[in-house]
C-alpha positions in Angstrom: -176.5 -12.7 12.6 -176.5 -8.7 11.2 -179.5 -7.4 10.7 -179.6 -4.6 7.9 -181.0 -1.1 8.0 -185.0 -1.5 7.0 -185.3 -5.3 7.9 -185.8 -6.8 11.7 -185.3 -10.4 13.0 -188.6 -11.9 13.2 -190.0 -15.5 14.1 -190.1 -16.7 10.6 -186.6 -15.0 10.0 -185.4 -11.9 8.8 -188.2 -9.5 6.9 -188.7 -6.1 5.9 -189.7 -3.6 9.0 -192.9 -2.8 6.8 -193.9 -6.5 6.7 -196.4 -7.9 8.9 -196.3 -11.0 10.9 -199.8 -12.3 12.2 -201.4 -15.9 12.6 -202.9 -17.2 9.4 -206.5 -16.5 10.6 -206.0 -12.9 10.1 -205.3 -13.0 7.0 -208.5 -15.2 6.1 -212.4 -14.6 6.4 -213.5 -18.0 6.4 -211.4 -21.6 7.3 -213.4 -25.1 7.3 -213.2 -28.2 5.3 -215.6 -30.4 3.3 -218.2 -32.7 3.9 -217.9 -35.8 5.7 -221.4 -37.4 4.7 -221.7 -39.7 1.6 -222.8 -37.7 -1.4 -224.4 -39.6 -4.5 -222.6 -38.9 -8.0 -223.6 -38.2 -11.1 -221.9 -38.7 -15.2 -221.8 -34.7 -15.0 -222.7 -31.8 -12.1 -220.9 -30.0 -9.5 -217.3 -31.8 -9.5 -216.9 -32.6 -5.7 -213.5 -31.8 -5.7 -211.1 -34.1 -3.4 -207.1 -34.3 -2.4 -206.2 -36.4 -5.1 -208.3 -33.9 -7.5 -205.2 -31.0 -6.5 -202.1 -31.3 -8.3 -199.7 -28.8 -9.6 -201.0 -25.9 -8.3 -204.5 -26.8 -10.0 -207.9 -28.2 -9.6 -207.7 -31.2 -11.9 -211.6 -31.5 -13.2 -210.7 -34.4 -15.0 -210.0 -36.4 -12.1 -213.2 -35.4 -10.1 -216.4 -37.0 -9.7 -219.6 -35.1 -9.8 -222.9 -34.5 -8.0 -226.0 -33.8 -8.9 -227.2 -30.0 -7.9 -230.1 -30.6 -6.4 -227.7 -32.5 -3.9 -225.5 -29.4 -4.1 -228.1 -27.3 -3.1 -229.4 -29.5 -0.5 -227.2 -31.4 1.2 -224.2 -29.6 1.6 -223.7 -26.3 3.8 -221.5 -23.1 3.1 -218.2 -25.0 4.1 -218.4 -27.2 1.5 -219.2 -25.1 -1.3 -215.7 -22.8 -2.4 -216.1 -19.2 -3.9 -214.4 -17.9 -6.7 -210.7 -17.0 -5.3 -210.8 -19.5 -2.3 -207.6 -21.3 -1.3 -208.2 -24.7 -1.3 -205.5 -26.8 0.8 -204.7 -30.2 0.9 -205.3 -31.8 4.8 -205.5 -35.4 4.2 -202.8 -38.2 3.0 -200.8 -36.2 0.5 -200.9 -32.9 2.6 -199.8 -29.4 1.4 -201.0 -29.1 -2.1 -203.0 -26.1 -2.9 -205.3 -24.7 -5.3 -207.3 -21.5 -6.4 -211.2 -21.9 -6.9 -212.4 -19.7 -10.3 -215.5 -19.7 -11.3 -217.0 -22.8 -12.0 -218.9 -23.9 -9.1 -217.4 -26.8 -7.0 -217.6 -28.7 -3.5 -215.1 -30.5 -1.4 -215.3 -33.0 1.0 -213.0 -33.4 4.2 -209.7 -34.1 2.8 -209.8 -30.7 1.4 -209.5 -27.3 3.9 -210.8 -23.5 2.5 -208.9 -20.9 3.3 -210.7 -17.6 2.3 -208.5 -14.7 1.7 -210.0 -11.6 3.1 -210.0 -8.2 1.9 -206.2 -7.1 2.8 -205.0 -10.3 1.2 -204.4 -10.7 -2.5 -205.1 -14.3 -3.3 -202.4 -15.9 -5.9 -199.9 -14.6 -3.2 -201.6 -16.3 -0.2 -201.4 -19.5 -2.2 -197.9 -18.8 -3.5 -196.6 -17.9 -0.1 -198.1 -21.1 1.8 -196.1 -23.2 -1.4 -193.0 -22.0 -0.3 -191.0 -24.6 1.1 -190.7 -22.6 4.3 -194.6 -23.2 5.1 -194.6 -26.3 3.5 -192.4 -27.9 5.7 -194.0 -26.3 8.7 -197.7 -27.9 8.2 -196.4 -31.4 7.7 -194.3 -30.8 10.9 -197.2 -29.8 12.8 -199.3 -32.3 10.7 -201.0 -35.4 13.7 -201.9 -38.8 13.1 -199.8 -42.1 12.6 -200.7 -43.8 9.4 -202.2 -41.0 7.5 -200.9 -37.5 8.3 -203.4 -34.6 8.5 -203.5 -31.2 8.7 -205.7 -29.8 11.5 -206.4 -26.6 10.7 -206.9 -25.4 14.2 -203.1 -25.1 14.0 -203.0 -24.4 9.9 -204.8 -21.6 11.6 -202.0 -20.0 13.9 -199.2 -20.5 11.8 -197.2 -17.1 11.7 -197.1 -15.5 8.1 -194.5 -12.7 6.8 -197.1 -10.3 4.7 -196.4 -7.1 2.7 -197.8 -4.5 3.7 -200.1 -3.6 0.7 -201.9 -5.9 -1.7 -199.9 -3.8 -4.7 -196.7 -5.4 -3.3 -198.3 -8.7 -2.9 -199.8 -8.7 -6.5 -196.5 -7.7 -8.1 -194.5 -10.7 -6.3 -197.0 -12.8 -7.4 -197.1 -11.7 -10.7 -193.2 -12.2 -10.8 -193.5 -15.7 -9.7 -196.4 -16.2 -12.2 -194.2 -15.7 -14.8 -191.7 -17.7 -13.7 -194.4 -20.6 -13.6 -195.3 -19.9 -17.1 -192.0 -20.8 -18.2 -191.6 -23.7 -15.8 -195.3 -25.0 -17.3 -194.3 -24.3 -21.0 -191.0 -26.1 -20.6 -192.8 -29.3 -19.0 -196.0 -29.1 -22.1 -193.0 -28.9 -24.7 -190.7 -31.8 -22.8 -194.2 -34.0 -22.8 -194.8 -32.9 -26.7 -191.2 -34.3 -27.7 -191.7 -37.1 -25.7 -194.7 -38.0 -27.3 -193.0 -37.2 -30.6 -189.7 -39.3 -30.1 -192.0 -42.6 -29.0 -193.6 -42.5 -32.4 -190.8 -41.8 -33.7 -189.2 -45.0 -32.3 -192.4 -46.7 -33.1 -192.1 -46.3 -37.0 -188.6 -46.6 -36.7 -187.9 -49.5 -35.0 -190.4 -51.7 -37.1 -189.3 -50.0 -40.6 -192.7 -48.8 -41.1 -190.8 -45.2 -41.8 -187.4 -45.8 -43.9 -185.2 -43.3 -43.9 -183.2 -42.1 -47.2 -181.6 -44.3 -48.9 -182.4 -47.5 -47.5 -185.5 -48.4 -49.0 -183.5 -51.1 -50.5 -186.8 -53.3 -51.3 -190.1 -51.9 -52.0 -192.8 -54.1 -50.2 -193.4 -55.5 -46.8 -194.0 -59.0 -45.1 -196.2 -60.1 -42.4 -194.5 -62.2 -39.3 -195.3 -62.9 -36.1 -194.1 -59.1 -34.8 -196.8 -57.5 -37.8 -195.7 -56.3 -40.9 -191.7 -55.2 -41.2 -190.0 -54.4 -44.3 -189.0 -57.2 -47.1 -185.3 -56.4 -46.1 -185.7 -57.0 -42.2 -185.4 -59.8 -40.3 -186.9 -61.0 -37.0 -184.7 -62.4 -34.3 -185.3 -63.2 -30.6 -183.6 -61.3 -28.3 -180.9 -63.3 -27.6 -179.5 -63.8 -31.1 -179.1 -60.0 -30.9 -177.1 -59.8 -28.0 -175.6 -62.0 -25.1 -176.1 -61.4 -21.8 -173.2 -61.3 -19.8 -172.1 -62.9 -16.7 -168.9 -61.9 -15.8 -168.4 -61.2 -12.1 -165.9 -59.4 -9.6 -165.4 -60.4 -6.2 -163.9 -56.9 -4.4 -163.0 -58.8 -1.4 -160.4 -60.8 -3.9 -158.8 -58.1 -5.8 -156.4 -55.8 -5.1 -157.1 -51.7 -5.5 -161.1 -50.5 -6.1 -163.6 -50.8 -9.1 -165.6 -47.9 -10.8 -169.1 -49.2 -9.4 -172.6 -48.0 -11.1 -175.5 -49.3 -8.7 -179.2 -48.6 -9.5 -179.2 -45.2 -7.9 -176.9 -43.4 -10.0 -178.5 -44.4 -13.3 -180.8 -42.2 -13.9 -184.8 -43.1 -14.4 -185.6 -42.6 -18.2 -183.1 -40.7 -19.6 -180.0 -42.8 -20.0 -177.5 -40.9 -17.7 -175.2 -41.5 -15.2 -175.7 -39.5 -12.2 -172.5 -40.8 -10.1 -170.7 -43.6 -9.3 -168.8 -45.1 -6.3 -165.3 -46.9 -5.8 -165.9 -50.7 -4.4 -163.9 -51.6 -1.0 -162.4 -54.7 0.5 -166.4 -54.8 2.0 -168.5 -54.8 -1.3 -170.5 -57.4 -2.6 -169.5 -59.5 -5.9 -170.4 -57.1 -8.9 -171.2 -57.4 -12.6 -167.8 -56.4 -15.2 -169.2 -54.1 -17.8 -167.0 -52.7 -20.9 -167.6 -49.8 -22.9 -170.4 -49.9 -25.3 -171.9 -52.7 -23.1 -175.9 -51.4 -22.6 -176.8 -51.4 -18.7 -180.7 -52.4 -17.6 -182.2 -52.6 -14.4 -183.5 -56.0 -14.1 -186.0 -54.9 -10.9 -189.7 -54.4 -11.7 -189.3 -50.9 -9.7 -187.0 -49.6 -12.4 -187.5 -50.9 -15.7 -186.3 -47.5 -17.5 -183.0 -47.2 -16.1 -180.9 -48.1 -18.7 -177.6 -46.7 -20.0 -175.3 -47.0 -22.9 -171.4 -47.0 -21.4 -168.9 -44.8 -22.0 -165.9 -46.9 -19.7 -165.1 -49.8 -18.2 -166.2 -51.1 -15.2 -168.4 -52.8 -12.7 -171.9 -52.8 -11.7 -175.0 -54.0 -9.4 -176.1 -58.0 -9.8 -179.2 -56.4 -10.1 -178.6 -54.3 -13.4 -178.0 -56.4 -16.9 -175.1 -56.5 -19.1 -176.0 -56.8 -22.4 -173.2 -56.8 -25.2 -174.3 -56.5 -28.9 -173.8 -59.5 -31.1 -172.2 -58.8 -34.4 -175.3 -58.5 -36.5 -176.4 -55.6 -34.0 -175.0 -52.4 -33.4 -175.0 -51.2 -29.6 -176.5 -48.3 -30.3 -179.3 -50.0 -31.8 -179.8 -52.4 -29.3 -179.7 -49.5 -26.9 -182.7 -48.1 -28.6 -184.2 -51.4 -29.0 -184.1 -51.6 -24.9 -185.9 -48.5 -24.1 -189.0 -49.6 -26.3 -192.3 -50.2 -24.5 -192.6 -53.3 -26.0 -189.2 -54.5 -24.5 -190.1 -52.8 -21.0 -193.6 -54.9 -20.8 -192.0 -58.1 -21.6 -189.7 -57.1 -18.7 -192.6 -56.6 -16.9 -193.4 -60.4 -16.5 -190.9 -60.8 -13.6 -190.6 -63.2 -10.8 -190.1 -63.1 -7.1 -192.4 -61.5 -4.7 -190.1 -59.1 -2.2 -188.0 -57.1 -5.0 -189.6 -58.7 -8.9 -187.1 -59.4 -11.4 -187.4 -59.7 -15.2 -187.2 -63.1 -16.1 -184.7 -63.6 -18.5 -185.8 -66.7 -19.8 -188.9 -64.9 -20.9 -186.9 -61.8 -22.4 -184.4 -63.9 -24.6 -187.1 -65.0 -26.6 -188.9 -61.5 -27.1 -189.0 -61.0 -31.1 -186.8 -58.3 -32.5 -187.3 -56.2 -35.7 -183.7 -55.9 -37.1 -182.2 -53.7 -40.6 -180.2 -56.1 -41.6 -177.2 -53.8 -42.4 -175.4 -52.1 -39.6 -175.6 -48.8 -41.6 -179.2 -48.9 -41.4 -179.4 -49.7 -37.8 -176.7 -46.7 -36.9 -179.3 -44.2 -39.0 -182.1 -44.9 -36.6 -179.9 -45.0 -33.3 -178.6 -41.7 -34.6 -181.8 -40.1 -35.5 -183.3 -41.4 -32.0 -180.1 -40.2 -30.1 -180.8 -36.7 -31.7 -183.9 -36.7 -30.4 -182.8 -37.8 -26.7 -180.2 -35.0 -26.6 -182.9 -32.8 -27.5 -185.5 -34.0 -24.5 -181.9 -33.7 -22.3 -181.4 -30.2 -23.4 -185.0 -28.7 -22.5 -184.5 -30.9 -18.8 -182.0 -29.0 -18.1 -183.4 -25.9 -19.3 -186.2 -26.8 -17.2 -184.1 -27.7 -14.1 -182.1 -24.1 -14.1 -186.0 -22.5 -14.4 -186.9 -24.5 -11.6 -184.1 -23.2 -9.6 -184.3 -19.8 -10.7 -188.1 -20.1 -9.3 -186.7 -21.3 -6.1 -184.2 -18.0 -5.7 -187.0 -16.0 -6.6 -189.1 -17.4 -4.1 -186.5 -16.9 -1.4 -186.1 -13.3 -2.3 -189.3 -12.5 -2.5 -191.3 -13.7 -0.5 -188.7 -12.9 2.7 -188.8 -9.3 1.0 -185.1 -9.1 0.2 -186.3 -8.0 -3.2 -188.8 -5.7 -3.4 -191.2 -4.5 -6.5 -192.8 -1.7 -5.0 
């Protein structure tokens, strides 16, 4: 590969000529891991940070157990006491997660390593560099252990890093990527908020606690086995609002392939089809579905795989095909199978190897139902619009993550210089 002027080929790839290639230990003043001895716990005090308490680039203080200040001072040495701006690295089990310490006093156990940046190393850049795919992969490839993997700090400290020559450039790169992280975090928080709002709307609209304008047919509520519902609503067992279709097709006995949806083609929790395959003579028996049928993954591990179909086709026999009855619109049925109450009912499963939902239990689940299809469709439309808004935000989040990956590749290799 041709190396353009001002760049050089190195062990870690092509980088600017003025960048440094050195072992990780050259950019640190101290490397160690935390305590191995048991520590007393208390309801409050000094947080004991373990690998499980480092997630999403931060220390999760709310999950960390505490020890007393006395135990912290008397039972621990400096190797278990991080200082401000130390980089913490998870080294046991879940590998390679990173977080910088702040002004709060904490201690760490043996599942976490301290990488203390020296005077020529900008802490945030150091963290961002080690979070990049190249170094994450290298740390995991160098990890040892058979059942539980471990990162060995004696290997990590020899890992070659590519560094800009000045802290000013390091900090500029870190700041640019921090801005990208801030956008991603804001989108994640907004999605979480919108998801909570959607769950609240489902709870209110699908039980009649909140009526849409034009559908307050009768005032008042009545007590039922599912709680209070509007007087003009009714309660029906699930089997009375839909049919579990059992039409099958054997690809070995048919001419030509079928458009087939397997469980892996249904996105978890989003109601989206991510792809399909074409059946062949070697394919197993499939379920048949039609447009506006609801597909629902019946394996307990996939209870949030659900979609309302827009085409005819076939699907895995591990997917229920539900057809709405005359009393229920397809979109209202679809919103019903997305409720936590329905998911909980489907969790009552049978089988040990791959537990499946039990139709004999699910079919008896009581469902509150507006008596008019107009109200059902109006409720479904509101919830569908909220789903569309969430889809749009997820798309923005995906693009923001892709942009950040591109920025990391360009900035952390010096392809784009900021100073």
